[in-house]
mmCIF file of the N, C-alpha and C atoms, coordinates in Angstrom:
data_MODEL
# 
_entry.id   MODEL 
# 
loop_
_atom_site.group_PDB 
_atom_site.id 
_atom_site.type_symbol 
_atom_site.label_atom_id 
_atom_site.label_alt_id 
_atom_site.label_comp_id 
_atom_site.label_asym_id 
_atom_site.label_entity_id 
_atom_site.label_seq_id 
_atom_site.pdbx_PDB_ins_code 
_atom_site.Cartn_x 
_atom_site.Cartn_y 
_atom_site.Cartn_z 
_atom_site.occupancy 
_atom_site.B_iso_or_equiv 
_atom_site.pdbx_formal_charge 
_atom_site.auth_seq_id 
_atom_site.auth_comp_id 
_atom_site.auth_asym_id 
_atom_site.auth_atom_id 
_atom_site.pdbx_PDB_model_num 
ATOM 1   N N  . MET A 1 1  ? 47.633 49.175 104.438 1.00 0.00 ? 1  MET A N  1 
ATOM 2   C CA . MET A 1 1  ? 46.401 49.097 105.208 1.00 0.00 ? 1  MET A CA 1 
ATOM 3   C C  . MET A 1 1  ? 45.923 47.656 105.249 1.00 0.00 ? 1  MET A C  1 
ATOM 4   N N  . GLN A 1 2  ? 45.267 47.347 106.336 1.00 0.00 ? 2  GLN A N  1 
ATOM 5   C CA . GLN A 1 2  ? 44.718 46.011 106.525 1.00 0.00 ? 2  GLN A CA 1 
ATOM 6   C C  . GLN A 1 2  ? 43.206 46.103 106.685 1.00 0.00 ? 2  GLN A C  1 
ATOM 7   N N  . THR A 1 3  ? 42.541 45.016 106.381 1.00 0.00 ? 3  THR A N  1 
ATOM 8   C CA . THR A 1 3  ? 41.111 44.932 106.626 1.00 0.00 ? 3  THR A CA 1 
ATOM 9   C C  . THR A 1 3  ? 40.922 44.417 108.044 1.00 0.00 ? 3  THR A C  1 
ATOM 10  N N  . ILE A 1 4  ? 40.163 45.162 108.825 1.00 0.00 ? 4  ILE A N  1 
ATOM 11  C CA . ILE A 1 4  ? 39.932 44.825 110.229 1.00 0.00 ? 4  ILE A CA 1 
ATOM 12  C C  . ILE A 1 4  ? 38.443 44.590 110.417 1.00 0.00 ? 4  ILE A C  1 
ATOM 13  N N  . THR A 1 5  ? 38.099 43.497 111.079 1.00 0.00 ? 5  THR A N  1 
ATOM 14  C CA . THR A 1 5  ? 36.694 43.170 111.324 1.00 0.00 ? 5  THR A CA 1 
ATOM 15  C C  . THR A 1 5  ? 36.457 43.035 112.814 1.00 0.00 ? 5  THR A C  1 
ATOM 16  N N  . GLU A 1 6  ? 35.456 43.765 113.308 1.00 0.00 ? 6  GLU A N  1 
ATOM 17  C CA . GLU A 1 6  ? 34.967 43.618 114.670 1.00 0.00 ? 6  GLU A CA 1 
ATOM 18  C C  . GLU A 1 6  ? 33.485 43.294 114.554 1.00 0.00 ? 6  GLU A C  1 
ATOM 19  N N  . ASN A 1 7  ? 33.109 42.126 115.042 1.00 0.00 ? 7  ASN A N  1 
ATOM 20  C CA . ASN A 1 7  ? 31.732 41.634 114.899 1.00 0.00 ? 7  ASN A CA 1 
ATOM 21  C C  . ASN A 1 7  ? 31.289 41.733 113.447 1.00 0.00 ? 7  ASN A C  1 
ATOM 22  N N  . THR A 1 8  ? 30.309 42.595 113.144 1.00 0.00 ? 8  THR A N  1 
ATOM 23  C CA . THR A 1 8  ? 29.781 42.672 111.776 1.00 0.00 ? 8  THR A CA 1 
ATOM 24  C C  . THR A 1 8  ? 30.338 43.857 110.993 1.00 0.00 ? 8  THR A C  1 
ATOM 25  N N  . THR A 1 9  ? 31.277 44.581 111.574 1.00 0.00 ? 9  THR A N  1 
ATOM 26  C CA . THR A 1 9  ? 31.795 45.797 110.954 1.00 0.00 ? 9  THR A CA 1 
ATOM 27  C C  . THR A 1 9  ? 33.211 45.586 110.442 1.00 0.00 ? 9  THR A C  1 
ATOM 28  N N  . THR A 1 10 ? 33.444 46.009 109.208 1.00 0.00 ? 10 THR A N  1 
ATOM 29  C CA . THR A 1 10 ? 34.765 45.876 108.588 1.00 0.00 ? 10 THR A CA 1 
ATOM 30  C C  . THR A 1 10 ? 35.238 47.242 108.124 1.00 0.00 ? 10 THR A C  1 
ATOM 31  N N  . ILE A 1 11 ? 36.495 47.564 108.460 1.00 0.00 ? 11 ILE A N  1 
ATOM 32  C CA . ILE A 1 11 ? 37.104 48.817 108.016 1.00 0.00 ? 11 ILE A CA 1 
ATOM 33  C C  . ILE A 1 11 ? 38.503 48.516 107.504 1.00 0.00 ? 11 ILE A C  1 
ATOM 34  N N  . LYS A 1 12 ? 39.098 49.490 106.839 1.00 0.00 ? 12 LYS A N  1 
ATOM 35  C CA . LYS A 1 12 ? 40.495 49.385 106.421 1.00 0.00 ? 12 LYS A CA 1 
ATOM 36  C C  . LYS A 1 12 ? 41.295 50.378 107.252 1.00 0.00 ? 12 LYS A C  1 
ATOM 37  N N  . ALA A 1 13 ? 42.339 49.885 107.923 1.00 0.00 ? 13 ALA A N  1 
ATOM 38  C CA . ALA A 1 13 ? 43.187 50.736 108.762 1.00 0.00 ? 13 ALA A CA 1 
ATOM 39  C C  . ALA A 1 13 ? 44.565 50.104 108.876 1.00 0.00 ? 13 ALA A C  1 
ATOM 40  N N  . THR A 1 14 ? 45.511 50.908 109.289 1.00 0.00 ? 14 THR A N  1 
ATOM 41  C CA . THR A 1 14 ? 46.854 50.411 109.531 1.00 0.00 ? 14 THR A CA 1 
ATOM 42  C C  . THR A 1 14 ? 46.984 50.124 111.019 1.00 0.00 ? 14 THR A C  1 
ATOM 43  N N  . LEU A 1 15 ? 47.339 48.899 111.366 1.00 0.00 ? 15 LEU A N  1 
ATOM 44  C CA . LEU A 1 15 ? 47.550 48.570 112.765 1.00 0.00 ? 15 LEU A CA 1 
ATOM 45  C C  . LEU A 1 15 ? 48.894 49.136 113.199 1.00 0.00 ? 15 LEU A C  1 
ATOM 46  N N  . PRO A 1 16 ? 48.947 49.731 114.393 1.00 0.00 ? 16 PRO A N  1 
ATOM 47  C CA . PRO A 1 16 ? 50.201 50.302 114.856 1.00 0.00 ? 16 PRO A CA 1 
ATOM 48  C C  . PRO A 1 16 ? 51.209 49.216 115.221 1.00 0.00 ? 16 PRO A C  1 
ATOM 49  N N  . GLU A 1 17 ? 52.493 49.510 115.016 1.00 0.00 ? 17 GLU A N  1 
ATOM 50  C CA . GLU A 1 17 ? 53.529 48.559 115.416 1.00 0.00 ? 17 GLU A CA 1 
ATOM 51  C C  . GLU A 1 17 ? 53.648 48.526 116.931 1.00 0.00 ? 17 GLU A C  1 
ATOM 52  N N  . LYS A 1 18 ? 53.533 49.682 117.565 1.00 0.00 ? 18 LYS A N  1 
ATOM 53  C CA . LYS A 1 18 ? 53.565 49.773 119.029 1.00 0.00 ? 18 LYS A CA 1 
ATOM 54  C C  . LYS A 1 18 ? 52.248 50.389 119.486 1.00 0.00 ? 18 LYS A C  1 
ATOM 55  N N  . ASP A 1 19 ? 52.309 51.611 120.000 1.00 0.00 ? 19 ASP A N  1 
ATOM 56  C CA . ASP A 1 19 ? 51.107 52.324 120.420 1.00 0.00 ? 19 ASP A CA 1 
ATOM 57  C C  . ASP A 1 19 ? 50.515 53.078 119.238 1.00 0.00 ? 19 ASP A C  1 
ATOM 58  N N  . PRO A 1 20 ? 49.190 53.226 119.204 1.00 0.00 ? 20 PRO A N  1 
ATOM 59  C CA . PRO A 1 20 ? 48.594 54.040 118.140 1.00 0.00 ? 20 PRO A CA 1 
ATOM 60  C C  . PRO A 1 20 ? 49.168 55.448 118.189 1.00 0.00 ? 20 PRO A C  1 
ATOM 61  N N  . ASN A 1 21 ? 49.337 56.070 117.025 1.00 0.00 ? 21 ASN A N  1 
ATOM 62  C CA . ASN A 1 21 ? 49.908 57.413 116.998 1.00 0.00 ? 21 ASN A CA 1 
ATOM 63  C C  . ASN A 1 21 ? 49.334 58.221 115.845 1.00 0.00 ? 21 ASN A C  1 
ATOM 64  N N  . LYS A 1 22 ? 49.616 59.523 115.864 1.00 0.00 ? 22 LYS A N  1 
ATOM 65  C CA . LYS A 1 22 ? 49.028 60.422 114.868 1.00 0.00 ? 22 LYS A CA 1 
ATOM 66  C C  . LYS A 1 22 ? 49.639 60.270 113.483 1.00 0.00 ? 22 LYS A C  1 
ATOM 67  N N  . LYS A 1 23 ? 50.702 59.495 113.318 1.00 0.00 ? 23 LYS A N  1 
ATOM 68  C CA . LYS A 1 23 ? 51.304 59.285 112.002 1.00 0.00 ? 23 LYS A CA 1 
ATOM 69  C C  . LYS A 1 23 ? 50.492 58.302 111.163 1.00 0.00 ? 23 LYS A C  1 
ATOM 70  N N  . GLN A 1 24 ? 49.589 57.581 111.805 1.00 0.00 ? 24 GLN A N  1 
ATOM 71  C CA . GLN A 1 24 ? 48.759 56.623 111.077 1.00 0.00 ? 24 GLN A CA 1 
ATOM 72  C C  . GLN A 1 24 ? 47.748 57.365 110.215 1.00 0.00 ? 24 GLN A C  1 
ATOM 73  N N  . GLU A 1 25 ? 47.493 56.850 109.023 1.00 0.00 ? 25 GLU A N  1 
ATOM 74  C CA . GLU A 1 25 ? 46.508 57.464 108.129 1.00 0.00 ? 25 GLU A CA 1 
ATOM 75  C C  . GLU A 1 25 ? 45.108 57.393 108.752 1.00 0.00 ? 25 GLU A C  1 
ATOM 76  N N  . VAL A 1 26 ? 44.766 56.253 109.321 1.00 0.00 ? 26 VAL A N  1 
ATOM 77  C CA . VAL A 1 26 ? 43.501 56.060 110.030 1.00 0.00 ? 26 VAL A CA 1 
ATOM 78  C C  . VAL A 1 26 ? 43.842 55.548 111.415 1.00 0.00 ? 26 VAL A C  1 
ATOM 79  N N  . PHE A 1 27 ? 43.338 56.238 112.450 1.00 0.00 ? 27 PHE A N  1 
ATOM 80  C CA . PHE A 1 27 ? 43.626 55.846 113.826 1.00 0.00 ? 27 PHE A CA 1 
ATOM 81  C C  . PHE A 1 27 ? 42.720 54.700 114.232 1.00 0.00 ? 27 PHE A C  1 
ATOM 82  N N  . TYR A 1 28 ? 43.314 53.570 114.578 1.00 0.00 ? 28 TYR A N  1 
ATOM 83  C CA . TYR A 1 28 ? 42.556 52.415 115.056 1.00 0.00 ? 28 TYR A CA 1 
ATOM 84  C C  . TYR A 1 28 ? 43.310 51.810 116.223 1.00 0.00 ? 28 TYR A C  1 
ATOM 85  N N  . ASN A 1 29 ? 42.653 51.663 117.347 1.00 0.00 ? 29 ASN A N  1 
ATOM 86  C CA . ASN A 1 29 ? 43.268 51.085 118.530 1.00 0.00 ? 29 ASN A CA 1 
ATOM 87  C C  . ASN A 1 29 ? 42.635 49.724 118.803 1.00 0.00 ? 29 ASN A C  1 
ATOM 88  N N  . PRO A 1 30 ? 43.325 48.635 118.479 1.00 0.00 ? 30 PRO A N  1 
ATOM 89  C CA . PRO A 1 30 ? 42.754 47.298 118.673 1.00 0.00 ? 30 PRO A CA 1 
ATOM 90  C C  . PRO A 1 30 ? 42.524 46.956 120.140 1.00 0.00 ? 30 PRO A C  1 
ATOM 91  N N  . ILE A 1 31 ? 43.254 47.579 121.031 1.00 0.00 ? 31 ILE A N  1 
ATOM 92  C CA . ILE A 1 31 ? 43.106 47.290 122.462 1.00 0.00 ? 31 ILE A CA 1 
ATOM 93  C C  . ILE A 1 31 ? 41.733 47.704 122.967 1.00 0.00 ? 31 ILE A C  1 
ATOM 94  N N  . MET A 1 32 ? 41.111 48.692 122.324 1.00 0.00 ? 32 MET A N  1 
ATOM 95  C CA . MET A 1 32 ? 39.806 49.195 122.757 1.00 0.00 ? 32 MET A CA 1 
ATOM 96  C C  . MET A 1 32 ? 38.633 48.372 122.220 1.00 0.00 ? 32 MET A C  1 
ATOM 97  N N  . SER A 1 33 ? 38.897 47.291 121.542 1.00 0.00 ? 33 SER A N  1 
ATOM 98  C CA . SER A 1 33 ? 37.832 46.440 121.012 1.00 0.00 ? 33 SER A CA 1 
ATOM 99  C C  . SER A 1 33 ? 36.894 45.956 122.121 1.00 0.00 ? 33 SER A C  1 
ATOM 100 N N  . SER A 1 34 ? 37.468 45.528 123.243 1.00 0.00 ? 34 SER A N  1 
ATOM 101 C CA . SER A 1 34 ? 36.620 45.053 124.342 1.00 0.00 ? 34 SER A CA 1 
ATOM 102 C C  . SER A 1 34 ? 35.777 46.192 124.905 1.00 0.00 ? 34 SER A C  1 
ATOM 103 N N  . ASN A 1 35 ? 36.307 47.417 124.931 1.00 0.00 ? 35 ASN A N  1 
ATOM 104 C CA . ASN A 1 35 ? 35.540 48.573 125.377 1.00 0.00 ? 35 ASN A CA 1 
ATOM 105 C C  . ASN A 1 35 ? 34.355 48.818 124.455 1.00 0.00 ? 35 ASN A C  1 
ATOM 106 N N  . ARG A 1 36 ? 34.579 48.694 123.147 1.00 0.00 ? 36 ARG A N  1 
ATOM 107 C CA . ARG A 1 36 ? 33.488 48.876 122.189 1.00 0.00 ? 36 ARG A CA 1 
ATOM 108 C C  . ARG A 1 36 ? 32.428 47.788 122.367 1.00 0.00 ? 36 ARG A C  1 
ATOM 109 N N  . ASN A 1 37 ? 32.856 46.549 122.624 1.00 0.00 ? 37 ASN A N  1 
ATOM 110 C CA . ASN A 1 37 ? 31.903 45.456 122.870 1.00 0.00 ? 37 ASN A CA 1 
ATOM 111 C C  . ASN A 1 37 ? 31.052 45.743 124.101 1.00 0.00 ? 37 ASN A C  1 
ATOM 112 N N  . ILE A 1 38 ? 31.692 46.190 125.170 1.00 0.00 ? 38 ILE A N  1 
ATOM 113 C CA . ILE A 1 38 ? 30.975 46.488 126.416 1.00 0.00 ? 38 ILE A CA 1 
ATOM 114 C C  . ILE A 1 38 ? 30.006 47.648 126.214 1.00 0.00 ? 38 ILE A C  1 
ATOM 115 N N  . SER A 1 39 ? 30.415 48.674 125.465 1.00 0.00 ? 39 SER A N  1 
ATOM 116 C CA . SER A 1 39 ? 29.531 49.821 125.197 1.00 0.00 ? 39 SER A CA 1 
ATOM 117 C C  . SER A 1 39 ? 28.253 49.373 124.506 1.00 0.00 ? 39 SER A C  1 
ATOM 118 N N  . ILE A 1 40 ? 28.383 48.482 123.535 1.00 0.00 ? 40 ILE A N  1 
ATOM 119 C CA . ILE A 1 40 ? 27.209 47.988 122.808 1.00 0.00 ? 40 ILE A CA 1 
ATOM 120 C C  . ILE A 1 40 ? 26.319 47.162 123.722 1.00 0.00 ? 40 ILE A C  1 
ATOM 121 N N  . LEU A 1 41 ? 26.905 46.293 124.527 1.00 0.00 ? 41 LEU A N  1 
ATOM 122 C CA . LEU A 1 41 ? 26.119 45.499 125.476 1.00 0.00 ? 41 LEU A CA 1 
ATOM 123 C C  . LEU A 1 41 ? 25.385 46.403 126.468 1.00 0.00 ? 41 LEU A C  1 
ATOM 124 N N  . LEU A 1 42 ? 26.073 47.411 126.978 1.00 0.00 ? 42 LEU A N  1 
ATOM 125 C CA . LEU A 1 42 ? 25.463 48.321 127.943 1.00 0.00 ? 42 LEU A CA 1 
ATOM 126 C C  . LEU A 1 42 ? 24.309 49.097 127.321 1.00 0.00 ? 42 LEU A C  1 
ATOM 127 N N  . LEU A 1 43 ? 24.547 49.700 126.167 1.00 0.00 ? 43 LEU A N  1 
ATOM 128 C CA . LEU A 1 43 ? 23.491 50.504 125.538 1.00 0.00 ? 43 LEU A CA 1 
ATOM 129 C C  . LEU A 1 43 ? 22.289 49.646 125.148 1.00 0.00 ? 43 LEU A C  1 
ATOM 130 N N  . ASN A 1 44 ? 22.521 48.420 124.722 1.00 0.00 ? 44 ASN A N  1 
ATOM 131 C CA . ASN A 1 44 ? 21.395 47.535 124.381 1.00 0.00 ? 44 ASN A CA 1 
ATOM 132 C C  . ASN A 1 44 ? 20.620 47.090 125.614 1.00 0.00 ? 44 ASN A C  1 
ATOM 133 N N  . SER A 1 45 ? 21.243 47.145 126.799 1.00 0.00 ? 45 SER A N  1 
ATOM 134 C CA . SER A 1 45 ? 20.575 46.648 128.002 1.00 0.00 ? 45 SER A CA 1 
ATOM 135 C C  . SER A 1 45 ? 19.750 47.707 128.727 1.00 0.00 ? 45 SER A C  1 
ATOM 136 N N  . ILE A 1 46 ? 19.961 48.994 128.431 1.00 0.00 ? 46 ILE A N  1 
ATOM 137 C CA . ILE A 1 46 ? 19.180 50.024 129.111 1.00 0.00 ? 46 ILE A CA 1 
ATOM 138 C C  . ILE A 1 46 ? 17.923 50.359 128.318 1.00 0.00 ? 46 ILE A C  1 
ATOM 139 N N  . SER A 1 47 ? 16.956 50.962 128.991 1.00 0.00 ? 47 SER A N  1 
ATOM 140 C CA . SER A 1 47 ? 15.651 51.173 128.354 1.00 0.00 ? 47 SER A CA 1 
ATOM 141 C C  . SER A 1 47 ? 15.563 52.452 127.526 1.00 0.00 ? 47 SER A C  1 
ATOM 142 N N  . ASN A 1 48 ? 16.550 53.323 127.591 1.00 0.00 ? 48 ASN A N  1 
ATOM 143 C CA . ASN A 1 48 ? 16.501 54.574 126.820 1.00 0.00 ? 48 ASN A CA 1 
ATOM 144 C C  . ASN A 1 48 ? 16.362 54.286 125.336 1.00 0.00 ? 48 ASN A C  1 
ATOM 145 N N  . LYS A 1 49 ? 15.647 55.173 124.650 1.00 0.00 ? 49 LYS A N  1 
ATOM 146 C CA . LYS A 1 49 ? 15.490 55.055 123.204 1.00 0.00 ? 49 LYS A CA 1 
ATOM 147 C C  . LYS A 1 49 ? 15.821 56.379 122.548 1.00 0.00 ? 49 LYS A C  1 
ATOM 148 N N  . GLU A 1 50 ? 16.207 56.326 121.288 1.00 0.00 ? 50 GLU A N  1 
ATOM 149 C CA . GLU A 1 50 ? 16.541 57.487 120.471 1.00 0.00 ? 50 GLU A CA 1 
ATOM 150 C C  . GLU A 1 50 ? 17.540 58.418 121.162 1.00 0.00 ? 50 GLU A C  1 
ATOM 151 N N  . MET A 1 51 ? 18.581 57.823 121.727 1.00 0.00 ? 51 MET A N  1 
ATOM 152 C CA . MET A 1 51 ? 19.644 58.613 122.352 1.00 0.00 ? 51 MET A CA 1 
ATOM 153 C C  . MET A 1 51 ? 20.484 59.270 121.270 1.00 0.00 ? 51 MET A C  1 
ATOM 154 N N  . ASN A 1 52 ? 21.031 60.442 121.583 1.00 0.00 ? 52 ASN A N  1 
ATOM 155 C CA . ASN A 1 52 ? 21.984 61.092 120.694 1.00 0.00 ? 52 ASN A CA 1 
ATOM 156 C C  . ASN A 1 52 ? 23.376 60.658 121.128 1.00 0.00 ? 52 ASN A C  1 
ATOM 157 N N  . VAL A 1 53 ? 24.195 60.293 120.181 1.00 0.00 ? 53 VAL A N  1 
ATOM 158 C CA . VAL A 1 53 ? 25.542 59.812 120.466 1.00 0.00 ? 53 VAL A CA 1 
ATOM 159 C C  . VAL A 1 53 ? 26.541 60.743 119.798 1.00 0.00 ? 53 VAL A C  1 
ATOM 160 N N  . ALA A 1 54 ? 27.551 61.156 120.555 1.00 0.00 ? 54 ALA A N  1 
ATOM 161 C CA . ALA A 1 54 ? 28.622 61.989 120.004 1.00 0.00 ? 54 ALA A CA 1 
ATOM 162 C C  . ALA A 1 54 ? 29.937 61.213 120.080 1.00 0.00 ? 54 ALA A C  1 
ATOM 163 N N  . LEU A 1 55 ? 30.734 61.317 119.044 1.00 0.00 ? 55 LEU A N  1 
ATOM 164 C CA . LEU A 1 55 ? 32.034 60.656 119.001 1.00 0.00 ? 55 LEU A CA 1 
ATOM 165 C C  . LEU A 1 55 ? 33.094 61.696 118.654 1.00 0.00 ? 55 LEU A C  1 
ATOM 166 N N  . PRO A 1 56 ? 33.381 62.622 119.588 1.00 0.00 ? 56 PRO A N  1 
ATOM 167 C CA . PRO A 1 56 ? 34.272 63.737 119.264 1.00 0.00 ? 56 PRO A CA 1 
ATOM 168 C C  . PRO A 1 56 ? 35.720 63.330 118.992 1.00 0.00 ? 56 PRO A C  1 
ATOM 169 N N  . LEU A 1 57 ? 36.161 62.218 119.514 1.00 0.00 ? 57 LEU A N  1 
ATOM 170 C CA . LEU A 1 57 ? 37.552 61.792 119.316 1.00 0.00 ? 57 LEU A CA 1 
ATOM 171 C C  . LEU A 1 57 ? 37.653 60.598 118.374 1.00 0.00 ? 57 LEU A C  1 
ATOM 172 N N  . ALA A 1 58 ? 36.674 60.442 117.519 1.00 0.00 ? 58 ALA A N  1 
ATOM 173 C CA . ALA A 1 58 ? 36.658 59.290 116.614 1.00 0.00 ? 58 ALA A CA 1 
ATOM 174 C C  . ALA A 1 58 ? 37.845 59.326 115.666 1.00 0.00 ? 58 ALA A C  1 
ATOM 175 N N  . GLY A 1 59 ? 38.491 58.197 115.529 1.00 0.00 ? 59 GLY A N  1 
ATOM 176 C CA . GLY A 1 59 ? 39.603 58.086 114.589 1.00 0.00 ? 59 GLY A CA 1 
ATOM 177 C C  . GLY A 1 59 ? 39.139 57.369 113.341 1.00 0.00 ? 59 GLY A C  1 
ATOM 178 N N  . SER A 1 60 ? 38.995 56.054 113.447 1.00 0.00 ? 60 SER A N  1 
ATOM 179 C CA . SER A 1 60 ? 38.541 55.259 112.306 1.00 0.00 ? 60 SER A CA 1 
ATOM 180 C C  . SER A 1 60 ? 37.026 55.301 112.167 1.00 0.00 ? 60 SER A C  1 
ATOM 181 N N  . GLY A 1 61 ? 36.338 55.634 113.256 1.00 0.00 ? 61 GLY A N  1 
ATOM 182 C CA . GLY A 1 61 ? 34.879 55.672 113.244 1.00 0.00 ? 61 GLY A CA 1 
ATOM 183 C C  . GLY A 1 61 ? 34.232 54.328 113.500 1.00 0.00 ? 61 GLY A C  1 
ATOM 184 N N  . ILE A 1 62 ? 35.036 53.339 113.903 1.00 0.00 ? 62 ILE A N  1 
ATOM 185 C CA . ILE A 1 62 ? 34.478 51.990 114.060 1.00 0.00 ? 62 ILE A CA 1 
ATOM 186 C C  . ILE A 1 62 ? 33.434 51.923 115.165 1.00 0.00 ? 62 ILE A C  1 
ATOM 187 N N  . ARG A 1 63 ? 33.587 52.716 116.230 1.00 0.00 ? 63 ARG A N  1 
ATOM 188 C CA . ARG A 1 63 ? 32.577 52.696 117.307 1.00 0.00 ? 63 ARG A CA 1 
ATOM 189 C C  . ARG A 1 63 ? 31.226 53.156 116.766 1.00 0.00 ? 63 ARG A C  1 
ATOM 190 N N  . GLY A 1 64 ? 31.200 54.248 116.038 1.00 0.00 ? 64 GLY A N  1 
ATOM 191 C CA . GLY A 1 64 ? 29.950 54.754 115.468 1.00 0.00 ? 64 GLY A CA 1 
ATOM 192 C C  . GLY A 1 64 ? 29.337 53.781 114.474 1.00 0.00 ? 64 GLY A C  1 
ATOM 193 N N  . LEU A 1 65 ? 30.176 53.197 113.634 1.00 0.00 ? 65 LEU A N  1 
ATOM 194 C CA . LEU A 1 65 ? 29.680 52.214 112.665 1.00 0.00 ? 65 LEU A CA 1 
ATOM 195 C C  . LEU A 1 65 ? 29.085 51.002 113.377 1.00 0.00 ? 65 LEU A C  1 
ATOM 196 N N  . ARG A 1 66 ? 29.760 50.545 114.419 1.00 0.00 ? 66 ARG A N  1 
ATOM 197 C CA . ARG A 1 66 ? 29.236 49.400 115.171 1.00 0.00 ? 66 ARG A CA 1 
ATOM 198 C C  . ARG A 1 66 ? 27.939 49.765 115.878 1.00 0.00 ? 66 ARG A C  1 
ATOM 199 N N  . PHE A 1 67 ? 27.841 50.983 116.415 1.00 0.00 ? 67 PHE A N  1 
ATOM 200 C CA . PHE A 1 67 ? 26.591 51.412 117.050 1.00 0.00 ? 67 PHE A CA 1 
ATOM 201 C C  . PHE A 1 67 ? 25.443 51.333 116.054 1.00 0.00 ? 67 PHE A C  1 
ATOM 202 N N  . ILE A 1 68 ? 25.651 51.858 114.858 1.00 0.00 ? 68 ILE A N  1 
ATOM 203 C CA . ILE A 1 68 ? 24.591 51.860 113.846 1.00 0.00 ? 68 ILE A CA 1 
ATOM 204 C C  . ILE A 1 68 ? 24.182 50.434 113.478 1.00 0.00 ? 68 ILE A C  1 
ATOM 205 N N  . LYS A 1 69 ? 25.153 49.532 113.351 1.00 0.00 ? 69 LYS A N  1 
ATOM 206 C CA . LYS A 1 69 ? 24.853 48.173 112.903 1.00 0.00 ? 69 LYS A CA 1 
ATOM 207 C C  . LYS A 1 69 ? 24.384 47.243 114.018 1.00 0.00 ? 69 LYS A C  1 
ATOM 208 N N  . GLU A 1 70 ? 24.873 47.431 115.253 1.00 0.00 ? 70 GLU A N  1 
ATOM 209 C CA . GLU A 1 70 ? 24.664 46.425 116.294 1.00 0.00 ? 70 GLU A CA 1 
ATOM 210 C C  . GLU A 1 70 ? 23.685 46.811 117.397 1.00 0.00 ? 70 GLU A C  1 
ATOM 211 N N  . LEU A 1 71 ? 23.350 48.093 117.510 1.00 0.00 ? 71 LEU A N  1 
ATOM 212 C CA . LEU A 1 71 ? 22.389 48.464 118.546 1.00 0.00 ? 71 LEU A CA 1 
ATOM 213 C C  . LEU A 1 71 ? 20.973 48.153 118.079 1.00 0.00 ? 71 LEU A C  1 
ATOM 214 N N  . LYS A 1 72 ? 20.114 47.858 119.047 1.00 0.00 ? 72 LYS A N  1 
ATOM 215 C CA . LYS A 1 72 ? 18.718 47.545 118.738 1.00 0.00 ? 72 LYS A CA 1 
ATOM 216 C C  . LYS A 1 72 ? 18.057 48.695 118.006 1.00 0.00 ? 72 LYS A C  1 
ATOM 217 N N  . GLU A 1 73 ? 17.041 48.363 117.246 1.00 0.00 ? 73 GLU A N  1 
ATOM 218 C CA . GLU A 1 73 ? 16.279 49.363 116.481 1.00 0.00 ? 73 GLU A CA 1 
ATOM 219 C C  . GLU A 1 73 ? 15.757 50.446 117.424 1.00 0.00 ? 73 GLU A C  1 
ATOM 220 N N  . ASP A 1 74 ? 15.825 51.711 117.019 1.00 0.00 ? 74 ASP A N  1 
ATOM 221 C CA . ASP A 1 74 ? 15.358 52.871 117.785 1.00 0.00 ? 74 ASP A CA 1 
ATOM 222 C C  . ASP A 1 74 ? 16.164 53.128 119.055 1.00 0.00 ? 74 ASP A C  1 
ATOM 223 N N  . LYS A 1 75 ? 17.323 52.484 119.218 1.00 0.00 ? 75 LYS A N  1 
ATOM 224 C CA . LYS A 1 75 ? 18.138 52.714 120.412 1.00 0.00 ? 75 LYS A CA 1 
ATOM 225 C C  . LYS A 1 75 ? 18.825 54.080 120.342 1.00 0.00 ? 75 LYS A C  1 
ATOM 226 N N  . ILE A 1 76 ? 19.364 54.416 119.171 1.00 0.00 ? 76 ILE A N  1 
ATOM 227 C CA . ILE A 1 76 ? 19.997 55.726 119.009 1.00 0.00 ? 76 ILE A CA 1 
ATOM 228 C C  . ILE A 1 76 ? 19.320 56.482 117.875 1.00 0.00 ? 76 ILE A C  1 
ATOM 229 N N  . ASN A 1 77 ? 19.417 57.794 117.952 1.00 0.00 ? 77 ASN A N  1 
ATOM 230 C CA . ASN A 1 77 ? 18.864 58.660 116.918 1.00 0.00 ? 77 ASN A CA 1 
ATOM 231 C C  . ASN A 1 77 ? 19.805 58.593 115.715 1.00 0.00 ? 77 ASN A C  1 
ATOM 232 N N  . LYS A 1 78 ? 19.324 58.086 114.603 1.00 0.00 ? 78 LYS A N  1 
ATOM 233 C CA . LYS A 1 78 ? 20.149 57.926 113.408 1.00 0.00 ? 78 LYS A CA 1 
ATOM 234 C C  . LYS A 1 78 ? 19.872 59.011 112.361 1.00 0.00 ? 78 LYS A C  1 
ATOM 235 N N  . SER A 1 79 ? 19.278 60.123 112.801 1.00 0.00 ? 79 SER A N  1 
ATOM 236 C CA . SER A 1 79 ? 18.975 61.185 111.850 1.00 0.00 ? 79 SER A CA 1 
ATOM 237 C C  . SER A 1 79 ? 20.275 61.815 111.351 1.00 0.00 ? 79 SER A C  1 
ATOM 238 N N  . THR A 1 80 ? 20.196 62.459 110.223 1.00 0.00 ? 80 THR A N  1 
ATOM 239 C CA . THR A 1 80 ? 21.387 63.054 109.633 1.00 0.00 ? 80 THR A CA 1 
ATOM 240 C C  . THR A 1 80 ? 21.502 64.539 109.938 1.00 0.00 ? 80 THR A C  1 
ATOM 241 N N  . LYS A 1 81 ? 20.618 65.074 110.777 1.00 0.00 ? 81 LYS A N  1 
ATOM 242 C CA . LYS A 1 81 ? 20.705 66.501 111.083 1.00 0.00 ? 81 LYS A CA 1 
ATOM 243 C C  . LYS A 1 81 ? 21.963 66.763 111.907 1.00 0.00 ? 81 LYS A C  1 
ATOM 244 N N  . ARG A 1 82 ? 22.551 67.921 111.658 1.00 0.00 ? 82 ARG A N  1 
ATOM 245 C CA . ARG A 1 82 ? 23.786 68.295 112.344 1.00 0.00 ? 82 ARG A CA 1 
ATOM 246 C C  . ARG A 1 82 ? 23.475 69.309 113.443 1.00 0.00 ? 82 ARG A C  1 
ATOM 247 N N  . PHE A 1 83 ? 24.194 69.194 114.517 1.00 0.00 ? 83 PHE A N  1 
ATOM 248 C CA . PHE A 1 83 ? 24.008 70.116 115.633 1.00 0.00 ? 83 PHE A CA 1 
ATOM 249 C C  . PHE A 1 83 ? 25.016 71.242 115.513 1.00 0.00 ? 83 PHE A C  1 
ATOM 250 N N  . LYS A 1 84 ? 24.600 72.440 115.870 1.00 0.00 ? 84 LYS A N  1 
ATOM 251 C CA . LYS A 1 84 ? 25.496 73.618 115.801 1.00 0.00 ? 84 LYS A CA 1 
ATOM 252 C C  . LYS A 1 84 ? 25.881 74.052 117.185 1.00 0.00 ? 84 LYS A C  1 
# 
């Protein structure tokens, strides 16, 4: 495993030799880094507050971690309640 840093977020994951695949212990796709950057810029630029965010296909969880650390205060709902 390697330590991977995107902006202020650091995780441990194995980088794929070719395409990301299900054999990896933690799924991390480095190609999607720019997509994650754009998502944060977009969400910070709109006026909505306390949005609920779902990450149903999360692998390493880096998008969610970056949202928590990099989005403006009160931008997303950070409550720990679970939806059924």
